[in-house]
C-alpha positions in Angstrom: 192.5 21.9 54.3 191.5 25.4 53.3 188.5 26.9 55.0 186.7 27.8 51.7 186.9 24.1 50.7 185.3 23.0 54.0 182.6 25.7 53.5 181.9 24.6 50.0 181.7 21.0 51.0 179.1 21.7 53.7 177.2 24.0 51.3 177.0 21.2 48.7 176.0 18.7 51.3 173.2 20.9 52.6 172.0 21.5 49.0 171.9 17.8 48.3 169.9 17.1 51.5 167.6 20.0 51.1 166.7 19.2 47.5 167.2 15.4 47.3 169.6 16.4 44.5 171.9 14.3 42.4 175.6 14.9 42.1 174.9 16.4 38.6 172.3 18.7 39.9 174.4 19.9 42.8 177.4 20.4 40.5 175.3 22.5 38.1 173.8 24.7 40.8 177.2 25.2 42.6 179.1 25.8 39.4 181.6 23.1 40.1 182.4 19.8 38.4 180.8 16.5 39.2 184.2 15.2 40.2 184.6 18.0 42.8 181.2 17.3 44.2 181.9 13.6 44.5 185.3 14.2 46.1 183.8 16.7 48.5 181.0 14.3 49.6 182.9 11.1 49.7 186.3 12.1 51.0 186.1 15.6 52.7 182.7 15.6 54.3 183.2 12.5 56.5 186.3 14.3 58.0 184.3 17.5 58.6 180.9 16.2 59.7 180.1 12.5 59.9 176.4 12.9 60.6 175.9 15.2 57.6 178.0 12.7 55.5 175.7 9.9 56.5 172.6 11.9 55.5 174.1 12.8 52.1 175.2 9.2 51.5 171.7 7.9 52.1 170.2 10.4 49.6 172.9 9.5 47.0 172.3 5.8 47.5 168.6 6.3 46.8 169.4 8.4 43.7 171.8 5.7 42.5 169.1 3.0 43.0 166.6 5.0 41.1 168.7 6.2 38.2 167.7 3.5 35.8 164.1 4.5 36.3 164.9 8.2 35.5 166.8 7.1 32.5 163.9 5.0 31.2 161.5 8.0 31.7 163.8 10.3 29.9 164.0 7.8 26.9 160.2 7.5 26.9 159.8 11.2 26.9 162.2 11.6 24.0 160.4 9.0 21.9 157.0 10.4 22.8 158.2 13.8 21.6 159.5 12.4 18.4 156.2 10.6 17.8 154.3 13.9 18.4 156.5 15.6 15.8 155.9 12.8 13.3 152.1 12.9 13.8 152.1 16.7 13.4 153.8 16.3 10.0 151.1 14.0 8.7 
C-alpha cells in the first residue's frame, strides 16, 4: 500500500478518537468521502495498527447505537424552528 494512504488512515483514526467523531464528520474535516473513511477504518487500519483499529471501532459502534437519538433531536429542532417562524408571523 502507498505510504500516503497509510498516513491518511492513521490521521483519520486519530481524528475520530480525539473528537469522538462520526464517519461523516471525519470525512468532512479530512476532505475525503465517507466511503474512503469507512474503507480506511474497516479494511486498512486493522492491517496497520490493530490497537488503534479497536479504539476507533468502539467509538463508531457507540455512534451507530446513538444515531437514532441524534436523528430524533435534529427532527425536533427542525420542527421547533418551523413553529417559531409560524408564531413570529402571527
